[in-house]
N, CA, C and O of each residue as an XYZ file, in Angstrom:
420
protein
N     153.855      7.908    128.418
C     152.459      8.015    127.812
C     151.630      9.001    128.686
O     151.666      8.985    129.916
N     150.960      9.768    128.022
C     150.011     10.823    128.781
C     149.045     10.008    129.547
O     148.668      8.919    129.114
N     148.609     10.520    130.725
C     147.762      9.780    131.638
C     146.328      9.572    130.967
O     145.801      8.460    131.011
N     145.729     10.606    130.375
C     144.448     10.478    129.710
C     144.419      9.499    128.649
O     143.429      8.784    128.492
N     145.488      9.416    127.873
C     145.652      8.561    126.726
C     145.724      7.117    127.192
O     145.133      6.202    126.619
N     146.521      6.966    128.317
C     146.734      5.539    128.855
C     145.313      5.004    129.455
O     144.895      3.867    129.237
N     144.690      5.891    130.170
C     143.401      5.479    130.920
C     142.417      5.149    129.932
O     141.625      4.239    130.173
N     142.364      5.863    128.702
C     141.352      5.578    127.736
C     141.664      4.483    126.775
O     140.854      4.183    125.899
N     142.877      3.837    126.914
C     143.445      2.874    125.995
C     142.540      1.618    126.007
O     141.926      1.299    127.025
N     142.473      0.923    124.872
C     141.705     -0.330    124.705
C     142.613     -1.469    125.265
O     142.129     -2.576    125.497
N     143.755     -1.231    125.454
C     144.849     -2.230    125.985
C     144.595     -2.223    127.556
O     144.925     -1.253    128.239
N     144.043     -3.257    128.048
C     143.775     -3.296    129.557
C     145.160     -3.330    130.345
O     145.229     -2.902    131.497
N     146.102     -3.782    129.768
C     147.532     -3.823    130.448
C     148.033     -2.364    130.645
O     148.545     -1.971    131.693
N     147.838     -1.602    129.542
C     148.253     -0.112    129.587
C     147.446      0.519    130.673
O     147.995      1.215    131.527
N     146.106      0.290    130.667
C     145.208      0.970    131.697
C     145.627      0.601    133.118
O     145.742      1.441    134.010
N     145.861     -0.787    133.288
C     146.180     -1.231    134.635
C     147.552     -0.650    135.117
O     147.699     -0.205    136.255
N     148.572     -0.684    134.153
C     149.764     -0.081    134.605
C     149.689      1.325    134.962
O     150.340      1.750    135.917
N     148.958      2.061    134.278
C     148.788      3.654    134.554
C     148.121      3.727    135.893
O     148.537      4.523    136.736
N     147.055      2.894    136.141
C     146.450      3.021    137.402
C     147.320      2.673    138.572
O     147.211      3.275    139.640
N     148.168      1.723    138.382
C     149.251      1.409    139.443
C     150.191      2.543    139.538
O     150.559      2.898    140.658
N     150.632      3.169    138.449
C     151.545      4.264    138.497
C     150.842      5.414    139.300
O     151.453      5.983    140.204
N     149.585      5.748    138.976
C     148.878      6.821    139.629
C     148.803      6.649    141.146
O     149.007      7.569    141.938
N     148.481      5.343    141.499
C     148.361      5.040    142.966
C     149.665      5.372    143.700
O     149.698      5.999    144.758
N     150.810      4.865    143.006
C     152.141      5.304    143.644
C     152.379      6.701    143.812
O     152.923      7.094    144.845
N     152.014      7.542    142.863
C     152.179      8.952    143.024
C     151.144      9.595    143.890
O     151.433     10.654    144.448
N     149.983      9.065    144.051
C     149.040      9.572    144.982
C     149.716      9.419    146.398
O     149.742     10.355    147.197
N     150.210      8.298    146.636
C     150.965      7.997    147.970
C     152.027      8.987    148.177
O     152.183      9.572    149.249
N     152.809      9.180    147.059
C     153.957     10.104    147.148
C     153.449     11.558    147.479
O     154.022     12.243    148.327
N     152.335     12.009    146.766
C     151.886     13.332    147.075
C     151.083     13.515    148.297
O     150.936     14.625    148.811
N     150.557     12.422    148.772
C     149.852     12.442    150.053
C     150.697     12.705    151.214
O     150.327     13.220    152.269
N     151.972     12.264    150.887
C     153.029     12.452    151.999
C     152.958     13.945    152.524
O     152.817     14.913    151.776
N     153.075     14.014    153.909
C     153.017     15.299    154.539
C     154.142     16.157    153.991
O     153.890     17.339    153.759
N     155.289     15.708    153.773
C     156.394     16.488    153.307
C     156.113     17.131    151.896
O     156.513     18.272    151.666
N     155.477     16.455    151.021
C     155.091     16.952    149.821
C     154.030     18.126    149.869
O     154.118     19.128    149.160
N     153.015     17.892    150.783
C     151.980     18.914    151.048
C     152.701     20.183    151.531
O     152.442     21.275    151.025
N     153.606     20.035    152.514
C     154.344     21.114    153.116
C     155.184     21.886    152.031
O     155.239     23.116    152.018
N     155.806     21.120    151.163
C     156.529     21.857    150.132
C     155.687     22.713    149.289
O     156.017     23.857    148.977
N     154.518     22.104    148.899
C     153.606     22.742    148.033
C     153.091     24.080    148.775
O     153.057     25.160    148.186
N     152.712     23.922    150.057
C     152.205     25.074    150.753
C     153.224     26.155    150.948
O     152.883     27.338    150.923
N     154.502     25.773    151.148
C     155.590     26.827    151.365
C     155.710     27.543    150.010
O     155.967     28.746    150.056
N     155.569     27.002    148.896
C     155.697     27.802    147.621
C     154.589     28.751    147.597
O     154.824     29.806    147.007
N     153.374     28.594    148.138
C     152.322     29.641    148.096
C     152.828     30.753    149.014
O     152.623     31.915    148.665
N     153.484     30.496    150.178
C     153.879     31.539    151.129
C     155.019     32.336    150.446
O     155.153     33.529    150.715
N     155.860     31.703    149.553
C     156.912     32.563    148.946
C     156.441     33.573    147.988
O     157.020     34.647    147.827
N     155.330     33.197    147.323
C     154.731     34.086    146.241
C     153.286     34.056    146.334
O     152.697     33.174    145.709
N     152.567     34.971    147.087
C     151.208     35.000    147.075
C     150.514     35.674    145.807
O     150.830     36.785    145.380
N     149.706     35.005    145.361
C     148.846     35.611    144.245
C     147.670     36.407    144.712
O     146.546     35.911    144.639
N     147.855     37.609    145.188
C     146.879     38.318    145.826
C     145.497     38.602    145.224
O     144.568     39.057    145.892
N     145.418     38.293    143.876
C     144.231     38.482    143.129
C     143.412     37.160    142.981
O     142.258     37.138    142.553
N     144.069     36.139    143.348
C     143.365     34.787    143.231
C     142.957     34.138    144.543
O     143.821     33.711    145.310
N     141.642     34.053    144.823
C     141.234     33.361    145.953
C     140.848     31.899    145.627
O     140.603     31.103    146.533
N     140.800     31.591    144.441
C     140.517     30.247    143.913
C     141.572     29.718    143.037
O     142.152     30.449    142.234
N     141.835     28.481    143.167
C     142.977     27.875    142.408
C     142.893     28.123    140.912
O     143.889     28.398    140.243
N     141.597     28.009    140.383
C     141.431     28.198    138.927
C     141.653     29.687    138.540
O     141.735     30.032    137.362
N     141.742     30.519    139.540
C     142.033     31.980    139.105
C     143.529     32.188    139.255
O     143.956     33.260    138.828
N     144.352     31.378    139.767
C     145.811     31.497    139.827
C     146.335     31.502    138.484
O     146.008     30.608    137.703
N     147.158     32.471    138.130
C     147.730     32.640    136.670
C     148.507     31.349    136.427
O     148.877     30.610    137.339
N     148.730     31.129    135.114
C     149.495     29.998    134.632
C     150.959     30.206    135.082
O     151.630     29.281    135.540
N     151.412     31.444    134.932
C     152.811     31.752    135.183
C     153.054     31.478    136.729
O     154.125     30.982    137.078
N     152.127     31.777    137.610
C     152.272     31.577    139.029
C     152.199     30.071    139.289
O     152.978     29.565    140.097
N     151.390     29.414    138.704
C     151.278     28.023    138.881
C     152.595     27.322    138.429
O     153.084     26.398    139.078
N     153.124     27.794    137.322
C     154.380     27.229    136.932
C     155.516     27.453    137.841
O     156.353     26.569    138.017
N     155.586     28.684    138.469
C     156.564     28.919    139.471
C     156.266     28.055    140.695
O     157.228     27.558    141.280
N     155.082     27.836    141.121
C     154.802     26.821    142.231
C     155.310     25.528    141.792
O     156.059     24.941    142.574
N     155.034     24.990    140.685
C     155.449     23.662    140.232
C     156.970     23.557    140.208
O     157.573     22.603    140.700
N     157.565     24.612    139.595
C     159.040     24.613    139.517
C     159.682     24.500    140.850
O     160.651     23.757    141.010
N     159.162     25.231    141.844
C     159.639     25.204    143.272
C     159.424     23.743    143.691
O     160.373     23.172    144.228
N     158.368     23.133    143.516
C     158.176     21.772    143.950
C     159.086     20.850    143.249
O     159.592     19.922    143.880
N     159.330     21.022    142.032
C     160.187     20.128    141.158
C     161.696     20.286    141.670
O     162.470     19.329    141.688
N     162.039     21.549    142.075
C     163.408     21.719    142.636
C     163.731     20.971    143.902
O     164.878     20.653    144.214
N     162.609     20.698    144.643
C     162.781     20.037    145.981
C     162.474     18.526    145.906
O     162.825     17.825    146.855
N     161.877     18.001    144.901
C     161.599     16.668    144.827
C     162.125     16.062    143.578
O     162.464     16.761    142.623
N     162.195     14.758    143.577
C     162.675     14.235    142.298
C     162.013     12.867    141.880
O     161.585     12.075    142.719
N     161.961     12.656    140.566
C     161.377     11.509    140.118
C     161.796     11.164    138.710
O     162.281     12.079    138.046
N     161.681     10.033    138.192
C     162.170      9.698    136.845
C     161.512     10.591    135.893
O     160.315     10.821    136.061
N     162.152     11.136    134.895
C     161.558     11.900    133.917
C     160.306     11.407    133.165
O     159.426     12.162    132.751
N     160.313     10.040    133.027
C     159.134      9.403    132.257
C     157.835      9.658    133.083
O     156.745      9.447    132.552
N     157.925     10.127    134.423
C     156.731     10.267    135.141
C     156.325     11.724    135.236
O     155.431     12.045    136.018
N     156.937     12.619    134.480
C     156.593     14.085    134.521
C     155.170     14.331    134.383
O     154.578     15.051    135.187
N     154.568     13.748    133.364
C     153.221     14.051    133.126
C     152.287     13.624    134.250
O     151.351     14.339    134.606
N     152.572     12.391    134.828
C     151.677     11.885    135.987
C     151.915     12.759    137.238
O     150.961     13.152    137.908
N     153.176     13.056    137.544
C     153.433     13.930    138.587
C     152.746     15.273    138.564
O     152.108     15.703    139.525
N     152.903     15.915    137.427
C     152.303     17.222    137.192
C     150.815     17.152    137.337
O     150.254     18.090    137.904
N     150.094     16.112    136.872
C     148.706     15.983    136.974
C     148.252     15.684    138.512
O     147.177     16.126    138.915
N     149.005     15.009    139.255
C     148.814     14.699    140.587
C     149.109     15.910    141.393
O     148.363     16.272    142.303
N     150.229     16.557    141.049
C     150.590     17.818    141.834
C     149.454     18.832    141.625
O     149.010     19.434    142.603
N     148.977     19.044    140.423
C     147.868     19.902    140.233
C     146.649     19.719    141.082
O     145.994     20.679    141.488
N     146.353     18.466    141.346
C     145.195     18.101    142.260
C     145.487     18.533    143.673
O     144.713     19.232    144.325
N     146.638     18.085    144.111
C     147.116     18.389    145.510
C     147.249     19.846    145.650
O     146.741     20.375    146.640
N     147.842     20.526    144.820
C     148.079     22.022    144.838
C     146.733     22.674    144.922
O     146.609     23.625    145.694
N     145.679     22.255    144.191
C     144.380     23.012    144.232
C     143.794     22.772    145.703
O     143.208     23.692    146.274
N     143.956     21.560    146.290
C     143.439     21.295    147.556
C     144.223     22.055    148.667
O     143.605     22.529    149.620
N     145.609     22.181    148.556
C     146.314     22.823    149.571
C     146.102     24.368    149.363
O     146.170     25.098    150.352
N     145.864     24.864    148.197
C     145.674     26.361    147.887
C     144.280     26.742    148.527
O     144.159     27.858    149.032
N     143.317     25.929    148.523
C     142.134     26.161    149.150
C     142.355     26.408    150.663
O     141.949     27.419    151.236
N     143.028     25.407    151.259
C     143.213     25.479    152.661
C     144.104     26.762    153.012
O     143.840     27.451    153.998
N     145.110     27.031    152.206
C     145.980     28.121    152.421
C     145.138     29.454    152.431
O     145.243     30.254    153.361
N     144.349     29.646    151.421
C     143.527     30.868    151.307
C     142.496     30.914    152.505
O     142.260     31.992    153.050
N     141.932     29.841    152.882
C     141.053     29.790    153.988
C     141.844     30.307    155.283
O     141.336     31.168    156.001
N     142.932     29.833    155.523
C     143.716     30.190    156.697
C     144.153     31.685    156.598
O     144.288     32.309    157.651
N     144.384     32.304    155.391
C     144.703     33.672    155.256
C     143.452     34.512    155.669
O     143.547     35.518    156.371
N     142.278     34.030    155.185
C     141.022     34.799    155.501
C     140.769     34.786    157.057
O     140.312     35.768    157.641
N     141.064     33.724    157.623
C     140.832     33.660    159.110
C     141.730     34.654    159.914
O     141.329     35.249    160.914
N     142.897     34.769    159.421
C     144.030     35.598    160.097
C     143.646     37.070    160.041
O     144.159     37.846    160.848
N     142.773     37.499    159.133
C     142.398     38.920    158.894
C     141.551     39.327    160.017
O     141.100     40.471    160.067
C-alpha cells in the first residue's frame, strides 16, 4: 500500500501499521552505512548543474537510487516506503555534499 494512502486511511490499524513501518525504515536509513552509500553515489556521478536536490534531474536521482538499491536489500512490498524515506535522506545528504564541495573550492 502506498504511504500517503495508508496514512490518510480511515482505518486506524492501517495508519498505525504504516507509521510503525516508517519508523523501522527511518532507523534503517538513519544508519551511518546507508548515509555513506547515498553519499558515495553522489561522488560517482556529480550533477554539476544542480546545487539543490530539487534541481537534480529525475534520471540522475534514479541512478542514485538504483545504486543504493544495488547495495541494500529489503522486501519488495516495502519498495514505496524505502523510496520515500530514501528521497528524504538523499535530499539531506545532497545538501551536505554540495556544501562540502563549495568549501573545497
